Residue frames as qw, qx, qy, qz and C-alpha x, y, z in Angstrom:
[[0.000, 0.885, 0.466, 0.000, 0.00, 0.00, 0.00],
 [0.367, 0.432, -0.021, 0.823, 1.03, 3.57, -0.69],
 [0.320, -0.669, -0.470, 0.478, 0.98, 6.06, 2.16],
 [0.231, 0.700, 0.218, 0.640, 0.12, 9.68, 1.37],
 [0.281, 0.019, -0.401, 0.872, 0.90, 12.78, 3.38],
 [0.341, 0.005, 0.122, -0.932, -2.76, 13.81, 3.46],
 [0.310, 0.335, 0.874, -0.167, -6.32, 12.49, 3.62],
 [0.360, 0.665, 0.096, -0.647, -7.52, 15.25, 1.28],
 [0.777, 0.373, 0.482, 0.158, -8.26, 13.80, -2.20],
 [0.388, 0.918, -0.029, 0.076, -7.09, 16.97, -3.96],
 [0.231, -0.813, 0.534, 0.018, -3.78, 16.97, -2.11],
 [0.743, -0.139, 0.645, 0.111, -3.28, 13.25, -2.79],
 [0.708, 0.628, 0.295, 0.129, -3.89, 13.77, -6.52],
 [0.186, 0.945, -0.257, 0.075, -1.36, 16.61, -6.60],
 [0.499, -0.604, 0.620, 0.037, 1.14, 14.47, -4.72],
 [0.816, 0.172, 0.538, 0.123, 0.70, 11.61, -7.22],
 [0.576, 0.793, 0.113, 0.161, 1.19, 13.90, -10.22],
 [0.089, -0.911, 0.401, -0.041, 4.22, 15.61, -8.63],
 [0.665, -0.372, 0.640, 0.096, 5.80, 12.21, -8.04],
 [0.787, 0.404, 0.446, 0.140, 5.15, 11.15, -11.64],
 [0.480, 0.826, 0.000, 0.297, 7.05, 14.16, -12.96],
 [0.615, -0.725, 0.150, 0.271, 9.78, 14.23, -10.35],
 [0.425, 0.837, -0.345, 0.012, 13.01, 15.66, -11.72],
 [0.563, -0.539, 0.626, 0.011, 14.99, 13.12, -9.72],
 [0.298, 0.448, -0.763, -0.359, 16.98, 10.81, -11.95],
 [0.475, -0.087, -0.871, -0.093, 15.66, 7.75, -10.24],
 [0.575, -0.472, 0.107, -0.660, 12.77, 7.39, -7.84],
 [0.490, -0.348, 0.733, -0.319, 12.38, 4.76, -5.13],
 [0.750, 0.093, 0.641, -0.133, 12.17, 1.09, -6.02],
 [0.422, -0.032, 0.692, 0.585, 13.62, 1.61, -9.50],
 [0.321, 0.775, 0.544, 0.013, 10.75, 3.75, -10.79],
 [0.335, -0.018, 0.214, 0.917, 11.48, 6.67, -13.09],
 [0.272, 0.468, 0.214, -0.813, 9.44, 9.83, -13.77],
 [0.432, 0.375, 0.780, 0.254, 6.81, 9.16, -16.42],
 [0.219, 0.903, 0.368, -0.033, 5.53, 12.70, -17.08],
 [0.450, 0.577, -0.007, 0.682, 7.31, 15.54, -18.83],
 [0.431, -0.281, -0.462, 0.722, 8.86, 17.68, -16.07],
 [0.046, -0.014, -0.039, -0.998, 7.07, 20.81, -17.33],
 [0.330, -0.455, -0.747, -0.354, 3.64, 19.20, -17.06],
 [0.139, -0.105, 0.424, -0.889, 1.33, 21.26, -14.89],
 [0.123, -0.508, -0.853, 0.009, -1.88, 20.08, -13.31],
 [0.057, -0.389, -0.124, -0.911, -4.00, 23.19, -13.83],
 [0.498, -0.250, 0.354, -0.751, -6.88, 22.05, -11.68],
 [0.163, -0.088, -0.983, 0.021, -8.77, 19.07, -10.31],
 [0.569, -0.170, 0.040, -0.804, -12.51, 18.69, -9.94],
 [0.049, -0.049, -0.990, 0.126, -14.19, 15.87, -8.08],
 [0.581, -0.052, -0.067, -0.810, -17.86, 15.28, -8.74],
 [0.942, -0.149, 0.040, -0.299, -19.34, 12.31, -6.91],
 [0.834, -0.310, 0.400, 0.221, -16.88, 9.51, -7.68],
 [0.708, 0.563, 0.187, 0.383, -15.38, 11.10, -10.84],
 [0.392, -0.675, 0.133, 0.610, -12.11, 13.04, -10.78],
 [0.592, 0.753, 0.172, 0.230, -11.41, 15.37, -13.70],
 [0.569, -0.508, 0.176, 0.622, -7.78, 16.41, -14.09],
 [0.449, 0.885, 0.112, 0.042, -6.94, 19.38, -16.31],
 [0.706, -0.308, 0.232, 0.594, -3.32, 19.53, -17.57],
 [0.160, 0.799, -0.234, -0.531, -1.39, 22.07, -19.63],
 [0.771, 0.572, -0.213, -0.184, -0.10, 21.22, -23.14],
 [0.047, 0.667, -0.739, 0.076, 3.26, 20.04, -21.80],
 [0.725, -0.116, 0.641, -0.225, 1.74, 16.69, -20.91],
 [0.826, 0.538, 0.068, -0.155, 1.63, 16.05, -24.68],
 [0.330, 0.754, -0.562, 0.077, 5.46, 16.13, -24.70],
 [0.646, -0.406, 0.611, -0.214, 5.52, 13.06, -22.47],
 [0.267, 0.311, -0.871, -0.271, 7.14, 9.97, -23.96],
 [0.244, -0.198, -0.949, -0.022, 4.72, 7.03, -24.10],
 [0.310, -0.189, 0.111, -0.925, 1.70, 9.22, -23.44],
 [0.748, -0.227, -0.440, -0.442, -0.78, 6.32, -23.43],
 [0.670, -0.112, -0.635, 0.368, 1.25, 4.60, -20.73],
 [0.110, 0.106, -0.373, 0.915, 1.36, 7.86, -18.75],
 [0.534, -0.239, -0.138, -0.799, -2.43, 8.25, -18.99],
 [0.792, -0.197, -0.564, -0.127, -2.90, 4.67, -17.87],
 [0.502, -0.026, -0.586, 0.636, -0.57, 5.23, -14.89],
 [0.157, -0.177, 0.193, -0.952, -2.42, 8.42, -13.92],
 [0.672, -0.235, -0.311, -0.630, -5.82, 6.77, -14.16],
 [0.773, -0.170, -0.604, 0.096, -4.86, 3.66, -12.21],
 [0.359, 0.043, -0.515, 0.777, -3.12, 5.71, -9.50],
 [0.285, -0.185, 0.104, -0.935, -6.01, 8.14, -9.06],
 [0.740, -0.222, -0.412, -0.484, -8.58, 5.32, -9.01],
 [0.610, -0.074, -0.698, 0.368, -6.72, 3.83, -6.04],
 [0.073, -0.161, 0.377, -0.909, -7.91, 6.77, -3.96],
 [0.043, 0.389, 0.877, -0.278, -10.90, 5.74, -1.87],
 [0.253, 0.681, 0.438, -0.529, -14.12, 7.08, -3.36],
 [0.290, 0.630, -0.361, -0.623, -12.83, 7.73, -6.88],
 [0.741, 0.158, 0.653, -0.014, -14.10, 5.30, -9.51],
 [0.618, 0.646, 0.341, 0.291, -13.62, 7.25, -12.75],
 [0.361, -0.565, 0.153, 0.726, -10.99, 9.64, -14.07],
 [0.527, 0.798, 0.253, 0.143, -11.30, 12.16, -16.89],
 [0.528, -0.355, 0.180, 0.750, -8.22, 13.86, -18.30],
 [0.355, 0.905, 0.233, 0.010, -8.45, 17.23, -20.02],
 [0.586, -0.060, 0.131, 0.797, -5.72, 19.21, -21.72],
 [0.036, -0.018, 0.059, 0.997, -6.20, 22.98, -21.51],
 [0.449, 0.243, 0.425, -0.747, -9.84, 22.61, -20.43],
 [0.576, 0.323, 0.749, 0.054, -10.52, 20.29, -23.39],
 [0.313, 0.768, -0.090, -0.551, -10.16, 23.14, -25.90],
 [0.434, 0.548, -0.595, -0.397, -9.82, 21.87, -29.50],
 [0.925, 0.015, -0.271, -0.265, -10.95, 18.40, -28.50],
 [0.354, 0.451, -0.735, 0.361, -7.98, 17.67, -26.24],
 [0.678, -0.367, 0.334, -0.543, -9.79, 15.27, -23.95],
 [0.418, 0.166, -0.893, 0.004, -8.92, 11.79, -22.83],
 [0.672, -0.349, 0.164, -0.632, -11.65, 10.03, -20.92],
 [0.123, 0.193, -0.963, 0.144, -11.52, 6.88, -18.88],
 [0.757, -0.240, -0.163, -0.585, -14.41, 4.53, -18.41],
 [0.523, 0.160, -0.802, 0.238, -12.29, 2.10, -16.40]]
């Protein structure tokens, strides 16, 4: 199990995303950062059991973007009470939306 520094869902989500873009060369247990270091989580909205994460365009510069989205979704869905994750890029302007029905 992963231990977070907070019980607040918003803070936990921010902690997860910060860890995924850590500028450290190597993270604990052999894991490496998966997100582009300039990726910014603009905001998070939680409605019932759905979390919607809004990122800036820099997330698109991430290598293996599908793998990154999958990692984000699976990590966020491990938070108690969150069953669905939507990912937006710049508020979904110009169709930049990735949705999860997992």
